C-alpha positions in Angstrom: -10.5 -20.0 -0.6 -11.1 -17.1 -3.3 -8.2 -15.1 -4.8 -9.1 -11.4 -4.9 -7.0 -8.0 -6.2 -7.6 -4.7 -7.9 -7.3 -3.1 -10.7 -4.3 -1.6 -9.9 -3.5 -5.2 -9.8 -4.6 -5.6 -12.8 -2.3 -2.2 -14.5 0.6 -3.7 -12.8 0.7 -6.7 -14.7 0.1 -5.0 -17.6 2.7 -2.5 -17.2 5.3 -5.3 -16.6 4.5 -6.4 -20.0 4.6 -3.7 -21.5 8.3 -2.4 -20.0 9.4 -6.1 -21.2 7.8 -5.2 -24.7 9.6 -2.1 -24.4 12.9 -4.2 -23.0 12.7 -6.5 -26.3 12.6 -9.4 -23.4 9.0 -9.9 -25.8 8.4 -9.6 -29.0 4.6 -7.8 -30.4 3.4 -11.3 -31.0 4.1 -11.9 -26.8 3.4 -9.3 -25.2 -0.1 -9.0 -27.3 -0.6 -12.9 -26.6 0.6 -12.5 -23.1 -2.0 -9.9 -22.6 -4.9 -11.5 -24.3 -4.5 -14.6 -22.3 -4.5 -12.1 -18.8 -7.6 -10.9 -19.7 -9.2 -13.9 -20.6 -8.1 -15.9 -17.5 -8.9 -12.9 -15.3 -12.6 -12.5 -16.3 -12.9 -16.1 -16.1 -12.1 -16.6 -13.3 -14.4 -14.0 -12.1 -16.8 -15.9 -13.5 -15.9 -18.8 -11.7 -16.1 -16.7 -8.3 -12.6 -17.6 -7.8 -11.5 -14.0 -8.3 -12.9 -11.0 -6.9 -12.0 -7.6 -8.2 -12.0 -5.3 -5.5 -12.4 -1.5 -6.0 -9.3 1.2 -4.9 -10.7 3.5 -2.5 -9.4 5.8 0.1 -9.8 4.0 2.6 -8.1 1.0 1.3 -5.0 2.6 -0.1 -4.3 4.4 3.9 -4.8 1.2 5.6 -1.9 0.5 3.0 0.3 3.1 4.0 0.4 1.0 7.6 1.2 -1.9 6.1 4.4 -0.5 4.0 5.7 1.6 7.3 5.2 -2.2 9.7 6.9 -4.6 6.6 8.5 -2.5 4.3 6.9 -3.5 1.6 5.9 -2.0 -1.6 2.1 0.3 -1.5 1.4 -2.5 -4.9 1.8 -5.3 -2.2 -0.2 -4.3 0.5 -3.6 -3.4 -1.4 -4.4 -6.7 -2.5 
């Protein structure tokens, strides 16, 4: 089995970390640790061949729109 997501999803994770930093539920050291650890795991899993990062193309997004309407989910979830 292979985990697959896009660079968009990486940005989503980093956005959550940043949101928690701005809301003071993470201090700057925790934020930096989580960001560094997450990106290191992405890199490690990619090297091990268990993670594939797919590009975000217009056709992928157009397909995602169908899932958004059918299952009432967010585009980021439909694009994975």
